[in-house]
C-alpha positions in Angstrom: 0.0 0.0 0.0 1.1 3.6 -0.6 -0.2 6.9 0.7 0.9 10.0 -1.0 -1.4 12.5 0.7 -0.3 13.1 4.3 -0.3 16.4 6.2 1.8 17.2 9.3 2.0 20.0 11.9 3.9 22.1 9.3 0.5 22.8 7.6 -2.9 21.7 9.0 -2.1 18.2 10.3 -2.0 17.6 14.0 0.8 15.0 14.2 4.6 15.1 13.6 6.4 13.4 10.8 7.7 10.9 13.4 4.2 10.0 14.5 3.2 9.4 10.9 6.2 7.2 10.3 5.3 5.1 13.4 1.7 4.6 12.3 2.7 3.8 8.7 5.0 1.1 9.9 2.2 -0.5 11.9 0.0 -0.4 8.8 2.6 -2.2 6.7 2.8 0.3 3.9 5.3 0.1 1.1 5.6 3.9 0.5 4.3 7.1 2.0 4.7 10.7 0.9 4.5 13.8 3.0 2.5 16.4 1.1 1.9 19.5 3.3 0.0 22.4 1.9 1.8 25.2 0.1 -0.6 28.0 -0.9 0.8 31.3 -2.1 -2.0 33.4 -0.7 -0.8 32.0 2.7 -3.9 30.9 4.5 -3.4 29.7 8.1 -3.7 26.0 7.1 -0.6 26.1 4.7 3.1 26.0 5.4 4.5 29.4 6.3 6.9 30.8 3.8 9.7 30.8 6.5 9.1 27.0 6.9 9.7 26.0 3.3 13.3 25.1 4.0 12.3 23.3 7.2 9.8 21.3 5.2 12.4 20.2 2.7 15.1 19.4 5.3 12.7 17.4 7.5 11.7 15.0 4.8 15.2 14.8 3.2 16.6 13.7 6.6 13.9 11.1 6.9 14.6 9.8 3.4 18.3 9.4 4.2 17.4 7.1 7.1 18.0 3.5 6.0 16.2 1.9 9.0 12.7 2.5 7.7 10.8 -0.6 6.3 9.2 1.5 3.6 10.0 4.3 1.1 9.4 7.9 2.0 8.7 10.5 -0.7 8.9 14.3 -0.6 5.7 15.7 -2.0 3.5 18.8 -1.7 -0.1 19.7 -2.1 0.2 22.9 -4.1 -2.8 25.2 -4.6 -3.4 26.2 -8.2 -3.7 30.0 -8.2 -4.0 31.2 -11.9 -2.4 34.6 -11.2 0.7 33.0 -9.5 1.8 30.4 -12.0 5.4 31.8 -12.2 5.8 31.9 -8.4 4.4 28.4 -8.1 6.8 27.2 -10.8 9.8 28.7 -9.0 9.0 27.1 -5.7 8.6 23.7 -7.4 12.0 24.1 -9.0 13.6 25.1 -5.8 12.1 22.3 -3.6 12.9 19.3 -5.8 9.9 17.3 -4.9 9.3 13.7 -5.8 5.8 14.6 -6.8 3.5 17.6 -6.8 -0.2 17.4 -6.1 -2.2 20.2 -7.7 -5.4 21.2 -5.9 -8.1 23.8 -6.1 -9.5 25.2 -2.9 -10.2 28.7 -4.0 -12.8 30.1 -6.5 -12.4 33.8 -7.2 -10.6 34.2 -3.9 -13.2 32.3 -1.9 -12.1 29.2 0.0 -15.0 26.9 -0.7 -13.4 24.0 1.1 -13.4 25.5 4.6 -16.2 28.1 4.5 -19.4 26.1 4.1 -21.6 28.7 5.7 -21.0 31.1 2.8 -22.7 28.7 0.3 -26.1 30.3 1.0 -25.5 33.2 -1.3 -23.7 31.2 -4.1 -25.0 30.0 -7.4 -24.2 26.3 -7.2 -24.3 25.7 -11.0 -21.7 28.5 -11.5 -19.5 27.2 -8.7 -19.3 23.8 -10.3 -18.6 25.2 -13.7 -15.9 27.5 -12.3 -14.3 24.7 -10.2 -14.0 22.4 -13.2 -12.6 25.1 -15.3 -9.9 25.6 -12.7 -9.1 21.9 -12.3 -8.8 21.6 -16.1 -6.5 24.6 -16.2 -4.4 23.1 -13.3 -4.0 19.9 -15.3 -3.0 21.7 -18.5 -0.6 24.1 -16.7 2.2 21.5 -16.7 2.9 22.3 -13.0 1.5 19.2 -11.4 2.0 15.4 -11.4 -1.1 14.5 -9.6 -4.5 16.2 -9.5 -5.8 16.2 -5.9 -9.4 15.3 -4.9 -10.5 16.1 -8.4 -14.2 16.7 -7.5 -13.7 18.4 -4.2 -16.5 20.9 -5.0 -19.0 18.2 -4.0 -17.6 18.1 -0.4 -20.6 19.7 1.3 -23.0 17.7 -0.8 -24.3 20.6 -2.8 -25.4 19.5 -6.3 -25.8 21.5 -9.5 -29.1 21.4 -11.4 -27.4 19.8 -14.4 -26.0 16.3 -14.8 -22.2 16.1 -14.4 -21.4 13.3 -16.9 -20.4 15.7 -19.8 -18.2 17.7 -17.4 -16.6 14.6 -16.0 -16.0 13.3 -19.5 -14.5 16.6 -20.7 -12.3 16.8 -17.6 -11.1 13.2 -18.0 -10.1 13.8 -21.6 -8.1 16.9 -20.5 -6.4 14.9 -17.7 -5.3 12.4 -20.4 -4.1 15.2 -22.7 -2.1 16.7 -19.9 -0.7 13.3 -18.9 -1.5 13.9 -15.2 -2.3 11.3 -12.6 -5.4 11.4 -10.4 -5.6 10.3 -6.8 -8.3 8.3 -5.3 -8.7 10.3 -2.1 -10.5 8.4 0.6 -11.2 11.4 2.9 -14.4 12.3 1.0 -16.0 9.2 2.5 -16.0 11.0 5.9 -17.3 14.4 4.6 -21.0 15.4 3.9 -20.7 14.0 0.4 -19.9 10.6 1.8 -18.0 9.2 -1.1 -14.4 9.1 -2.3 -12.9 11.8 -4.5 -13.4 11.4 -7.4 -16.8 9.6 -7.7 -17.1 6.2 -9.2 -18.6 7.8 -12.3 -15.8 10.2 -12.7 -13.2 7.5 -12.0 -14.7 5.2 -14.6 -14.4 7.9 -17.3 -10.8 8.5 -16.3 -10.1 4.8 -16.6 -11.7 4.8 -20.1 -9.3 7.6 -21.0 -6.3 5.7 -19.6 -5.7 8.3 -16.9 -3.3 6.8 -14.3 -4.4 6.7 -10.6 -2.6 6.7 -7.3 -3.6 6.6 -3.6 -4.0 9.3 -1.0 -5.8 9.3 2.3 -5.5 13.1 2.9 -4.6 12.2 6.4 -4.5 15.2 8.8 -3.7 12.9 11.7 -1.4 9.9 11.7 -4.2 7.3 12.4 -5.9 8.4 9.1 -3.0 7.1 7.0 -4.3 4.5 4.4 -7.8 5.0 5.9 -10.5 3.0 4.0 -8.0 1.6 1.5 -9.8 -1.7 1.4 -12.9 -0.1 -0.2 -10.7 2.1 -2.5 -8.8 -0.9 -3.8 -12.0 -2.8 -4.4 -13.5 0.2 -6.3 -10.5 0.6 -8.5 -10.4 -3.1 -9.4 -14.2 -3.1 -10.1 -13.6 -0.2 -12.5 -10.7 -2.0 -14.2 -7.6 -0.5 -12.8 -4.8 -3.0 -12.3 -1.9 -0.7 -11.4 -1.2 2.5 -9.5 1.3 5.3 -10.2 4.3 6.0 -7.9 6.8 8.8 -8.3 10.4 9.6 -7.6 12.1 12.8 -8.6 8.9 13.6 -10.5 9.3 10.5 -12.7 6.2 8.3 -12.8 6.3 4.5 -12.8 3.7 1.8 -11.9 3.2 -1.0 -9.5 0.4 -3.6 -9.3 -2.6 -2.7 -7.1 
C-alpha cells in the first residue's frame, strides 16, 4: 500500500512526521509521501513561507534514514492559483519534490473547502462550472504530477441542477491530454458528500481515457493514514484499474494494485 497525501503539523495536520512514520510502519505500507500544503496566498492552514526550507530538510533527513521498512517520498499539495503560476513554478523548481499534487481550494478568492456557511448566497451551478474550469487549467498548466481530490467541489453535498457526466468526460479527456495522474482520495467518505474523490462515475471515465491513478488518504492525523483503502482498492479493481502510479524525482512508474 502507498499513501501520497499526508499532512503534518507544518501545515494543517495535528501530528509530527515521526508519529506518521510510526503509524505507517504499523500499517505495513510500502511507500508514504508527505505532502503538506503550500498555498501562495498563505492561509493559516498552509506551510508558512519561512518554513519552506524546514519542510524540505525534514523529509530529506527522513529519506536518508535507512532503517525504515518502507520508502518515503517528498511531496507537496500545491494550490493552483492562476495569477501566481510563475511563483508556483519557481518554488517547485527550488524544492525538488518527488511529486506535486495540484489542488483547487479557492474560486475567485473564496475558500469553498473550509467556509461552508457562505454557500447560502452562491449559485451552485456557477460554482461547479468555475471549479472544473480551474481543475482543467491546473492539469494543463504542466505544473503538477497529480490532481488532488478532483471533484472536491462536492464536499458539502451541494449539487448542480445539471448532470455532471459531460463535465466529467471533458475533464477526464483533459487529464489524459495533460498526462496527469489522479488520486483516489479516501477522505471524502468522511465528509458530507460521503464518497471518495473522485466519484465512481468520474473515475470510470478517467479509466476509459487511460488516466493513471494513485492513492491518497488526505490524512491530517497519523491514524488516518491508508484509511478505508480496502474499499478504495475494491473500487479501482471493479472499474478495471490494475496498477497505480508511484513517483520519484517527478518521474512516474507503476506497481500492481
